[in-house]
N, C-alpha and C positions, 0 to 999 in steps of 0.2 A: 634366971641363970643367963649370963651374957655369952654371946658367941665368941669363940676364940678364932683368931686369924690363922691363916695358913702359915706354916713354918717357912721362913725366908731362907733361901740358900745363897751363900756368898761364894763367888768364884775366886780363884787364886789371885787374880790381879786386884780384885776388890779388897781381899784380905791384906795383901801387901800394902795397898794404898792406906788402909786403916792403920796398919802397924807403922807406916811411915809418918802418919799424922801424930801418932802417940810417941814413938821413939825419936823421930827426927825433928818434928816441929814442937815437941814437948807439950802436946795438947793432952788435957786430962782425959782419962778413960771415961769418967762419968759424963763428961760433955759429949764425947763421941757416942757413947751408949744412948744418951737421951736423944741425940739427933737422929741416929740410925736405928733406934729401937733394937739394940743388940745387948745381950746380957754381958756384964763385965767378965764373967768367967770364960766366955767364948773368946774374947780378945786375948785374955791371958793364955788360953789353950793354943790359940793361933801363934802367939808369941813363942811359946815353948816349942811348937812344931817348927817354927821358922828357924830358931836357933839350933835345934837338933839336926835339921836337914840343910842348914845353910852352907855346908861344905860343897854341896853340888853346884851352888851358884858360882863358886870360884874355880871349879874344875873346868878345864878347857874342853871344847867339843872333841878335840883329839883324844884326850884322856878317856872320855866317855865312850868314844868309838873303839879305843883299844880294849877297854873293859868288856864291851859288848862282843868284840871279836874273840877275846879270850874265852868268854862263856860259850860262844859258838864252837870253838875248837874243842873244848872239853866235851860238849854234847856230841860232836861228830866222832871224837875218839871213842866215846862209850858205845856209840852205834857201831863203829867199825869192829870193836872188840866182840860185841854180840854177834855180828855177822860172821867174823872169823871163827867163833866158837861153833855156830850152827853149821858153817861150811865144813869144818874139820869133822864134826859129828856125821854129817852126810857122807863125806868121803870115806870115813871109817865103815859106815854101814854099806856103802857101795862095794868096797873091797871085800867085806865079809860075804856079801851076796855073790860076788864073782868067784870066790874060793869054793863056795858050796855048790 
């Protein structure tokens, strides 16, 4: 029984470089796979992910920052509502105790 090698992990920039070779330079997947010892289905999986998430590459930093800030505002508003609810409950209990 032969020894199996450790699984190789490719970073994002390496994946993009591989896809650039295939899509931009029209290099065959089989040639890239033979050279880098990568399974063809991995390259096609990366290609699918690349096209599904490619929109973010064209978004400006400003758009990403606005989206991040909107998420932050939503989170803070939810926290404020919970705080207001707890505070009104405590005030109600305080008034009830004062009356008794």
